[in-house]
C-alpha positions in Angstrom: -79.1 -47.3 -82.0 -76.5 -48.0 -79.3 -73.2 -50.1 -80.1 -71.5 -52.1 -77.7 -68.0 -52.9 -77.1 -66.6 -55.3 -74.9 -63.0 -55.7 -73.6 -61.5 -58.8 -71.8 -58.2 -58.2 -69.9 -56.4 -60.2 -66.9 -56.9 -59.0 -63.5 -55.5 -60.1 -60.1 -57.7 -61.0 -57.3 -55.6 -61.1 -54.1 -56.7 -63.0 -50.8 -54.8 -62.0 -47.9 -55.3 -64.7 -45.1 -54.7 -62.6 -41.3 -54.4 -64.7 -38.6 -56.4 -62.6 -36.4 -60.1 -62.3 -35.4 -62.3 -60.8 -37.9 -63.4 -58.0 -35.2 -59.5 -57.0 -34.7 -58.9 -56.7 -38.5 -62.3 -54.8 -39.2 -61.4 -52.4 -36.3 -57.9 -52.1 -37.3 -58.7 -51.3 -40.9 -61.5 -49.1 -39.7 -59.2 -47.1 -37.7 -57.3 -46.1 -41.0 -60.1 -45.6 -43.2 -62.3 -42.9 -41.7 -65.9 -43.6 -41.5 -68.7 -41.1 -41.7 -72.5 -41.3 -41.8 -73.9 -40.6 -45.2 -74.8 -37.0 -43.9 -71.0 -36.5 -43.2 -70.0 -37.3 -46.8 -72.2 -35.0 -48.4 -70.1 -32.3 -47.5 -68.1 -33.2 -50.6 -71.3 -32.5 -52.9 -71.5 -29.0 -51.3 -67.8 -28.0 -52.3 -68.1 -25.2 -54.9 -64.4 -24.4 -55.2 -61.3 -26.6 -55.5 -60.1 -25.5 -52.3 -62.9 -26.0 -50.5 -63.4 -29.4 -51.7 -59.6 -30.5 -50.9 -60.4 -29.2 -47.5 -63.0 -31.2 -47.0 -61.6 -34.5 -48.3 -58.4 -33.9 -46.2 -60.5 -33.4 -42.9 -62.0 -36.9 -44.0 -58.9 -38.9 -44.5 -57.6 -41.6 -42.1 -53.6 -42.2 -41.2 -53.6 -44.1 -44.7 -55.0 -41.5 -46.5 -58.3 -43.0 -47.5 -62.2 -42.6 -46.4 -64.9 -45.1 -46.3 -67.8 -44.3 -48.8 -69.7 -47.2 -48.0 -70.4 -50.7 -46.3 -72.4 -53.9 -47.2 -72.5 -56.1 -44.4 -73.2 -59.5 -46.1 -72.8 -61.5 -43.0 -75.7 -59.8 -41.4 -78.4 -61.0 -44.5 -77.0 -64.4 -45.9 -77.4 -66.4 -42.8 -81.2 -65.7 -43.6 -81.0 -67.6 -46.7 -79.1 -70.4 -44.7 -75.4 -69.6 -46.5 -72.6 -69.6 -44.0 -74.9 -68.9 -40.9 -73.0 -66.9 -38.1 -70.0 -66.0 -40.5 -69.2 -62.3 -40.8 -68.3 -60.8 -43.7 -68.5 -57.1 -44.9 -67.8 -55.6 -48.4 -66.1 -52.0 -47.8 -65.9 -49.3 -50.3 -63.2 -46.8 -49.6 -61.0 -44.3 -51.6 -59.4 -40.9 -51.7 -60.9 -38.5 -54.4 -57.0 -36.9 -54.6 -55.9 -40.1 -55.6 -58.6 -41.0 -57.9 -58.0 -37.8 -59.8 -54.6 -38.9 -60.5 -56.0 -41.8 -62.7 -59.0 -40.3 -64.0 -57.1 -37.1 -65.6 -55.4 -39.8 -67.8 -58.4 -42.2 -68.5 -61.8 -41.0 -67.6 -63.0 -44.5 -67.7 -60.9 -45.4 -64.9 -63.5 -43.7 -62.6 -65.6 -46.9 -62.8 -62.7 -48.8 -60.5 -62.3 -45.9 -57.8 -62.9 -45.9 -55.1 -61.5 -49.6 -54.4 -63.3 -52.2 -52.5 -62.6 -55.1 -50.1 -64.7 -57.9 -48.9 -63.4 -59.1 -45.1 -64.7 -62.8 -44.5 -64.4 -64.2 -41.3 -62.4 -68.0 -41.9 -64.4 -71.0 -41.6 -62.4 -72.4 -39.2 -62.3 -69.2 -36.9 -58.8 -69.0 -37.3 -58.6 -65.5 -39.0 -59.9 -63.3 -41.6 -59.4 -63.4 -45.4 -59.0 -60.0 -47.2 -60.4 -60.2 -50.8 -59.6 -57.4 -53.3 -58.6 -56.8 -56.9 -55.0 -55.1 -57.4 -56.3 -51.8 -58.7 -53.6 -51.4 -61.4 -54.6 -54.5 -63.0 -58.3 -53.2 -63.7 -57.5 -49.9 -64.0 -54.7 -50.6 -66.9 -57.2 -51.4 -69.6 -54.5 -49.0 -72.0 -51.2 -50.4 -71.1 -49.4 -48.0 -73.5 -50.5 -45.2 -70.9 -47.4 -44.8 -68.8 -49.1 -41.8 -66.7 -52.3 -43.8 -65.9 -50.0 -46.9 -65.0 -47.8 -44.8 -62.7 -50.5 -43.7 -60.8 -52.5 -46.8 -60.6 -49.5 -48.4 -59.3 -49.1 -45.8 -56.6 -52.5 -46.7 -55.6 -51.5 -50.6 -55.6 -48.5 -49.2 -53.1 -50.7 -47.0 -50.9 -53.1 -50.2 -50.5 -50.3 -52.5 -49.8 -49.1 -50.4 -46.8 -52.9 -50.2 -45.6 -53.0 -54.2 -45.6 -49.5 -54.2 -44.0 -50.6 -51.7 -41.3 -53.9 -54.1 -40.9 -52.0 -57.4 -40.8 -49.1 -56.2 -38.7 -48.6 -57.3 -34.8 -49.9 -54.4 -32.7 -47.5 -53.1 -29.9 -48.0 -54.4 -26.4 -47.3 -52.1 -23.7 
């Protein structure tokens, strides 16, 4: 018979409001997290050595060391139900296996939380975009005493913050 264990612990959900149009925010984010068709990502499944896997990963990383694993365009289908008709929203799944392993090696169950996810939502008033995500360290750190896991998870927090800083910064005009 299966046994069930439930844990409850606090997480930190962040809503970052960027005063830029949805298309601009999405474009800026995707310029930093390389996007590949499914067949492109399949190269990760065919690597037979650590060096070939790392070479494949490195070739697929964007400037902020993330790659996109998937996207769900909620804006495309929610209007069919009369919900937020015309409002755009996409859930992006992105990460880096070389970052993920820094946490998984200390707690295999942290694999549930990597790669990370973010929801981009066009604001109702049309004045910007909300980026909603959960601060990774707050859901990865179920074992508060695991110092090495905490350090790795907080490093991921920092990388994610730098990505959001890039996405929200003003672009230089020449």
